[in-house]
N, C-alpha and C positions, 0 to 999 in steps of 0.2 A: 507183289504180294497182295492178296485179296483178304480183307477182313470180313469174316462171316458175322451173322447176326448174334451168335452166341458170344463171341468175343466183345461185341459192342454192348450187349446186355451185361456181361460180366464187368466191363470197364465202367459203365454207368452205375452199376450196383456198387462197385468198390468205391467210386467217387462219392456216391450218395451216402454210403455207410460211413465213409471218412468224415463227410460234412456233418452227419448226424452225431458221430462220436465227438467231434470238436464242439458242436453246439451243446451237446449233453454235458460234456465236461465243463464247458464255460458256464452253463447254467448252474451246475453243482458248485462251482467255485463262487459264483455270485450268491447262491443260496447259503453256502458256508460263511461267506463274509457277512451276509445279513443276519445269520444266526448268531455269529460272534458279536455283532453290533447290538442285537437284541439282548444277549446275555449281559453285555456291559451296561446297557440301559436299565435292565432289571436289577442288576447289582446296585447301581446308583439309586434307583427308586427304593430299594430295600434299605439302603443307608439313610436316605432322606426320611423314610418312614420311621426308622429307629430314632433319628434325631428329633422328629416330630413327637414321638412318644415320650422321649426324655423331656422335651420342652413342656409338653402337657402335664407330665408328672410334676415338674418344677412349678408350673402355674397352679396346679392343685395344692401343692404344699404351701405356696405363698398365699393362696386364697384361704386355706385353713388357718394359717398364721394370722391373717387379718381378721378372720371371723373370731378367732380366740381373743384377739386384742379388743375388738368391739364388744364381745361378750363381757370381758373384764371391765370395760368402761361402763357398760350398762349396769352390771352388778354393783360396781362402785357407786354409781349414781343412785341406785336404790338403797344401798347400805348407808350412805352418808347424805343427810339432808341438812340444809341450813336451818338453823333456829330462827324463827320469825322475829324474836326480840333482839337477838344478837347475830346478825348475818355473818360475822367473821368466825363464829364458833360452829364447828361441825357437830352434828348429833347423829348417833347411830340409832337404828330402829330396834336393835336387840334389847 
């Protein structure tokens, strides 16, 4: 039995297309795995960013609380002065 060139070309073509399909499907599987990995990383990044925003809000609240305390201390210092003659007695400016 003699194999003609058309059969050789067909066999080479089929083998080549099979290899191409296998590589193509493998690359899509890899790509799909990478996309899933990126989605997970993005989800974690979004969660981290949400936590950072909450932490920044808490820091701002604490900062505002401290600013209010210092403002009250300053206003108390202005309102109450020690009398020069009697240092234990507090005197108001009003």
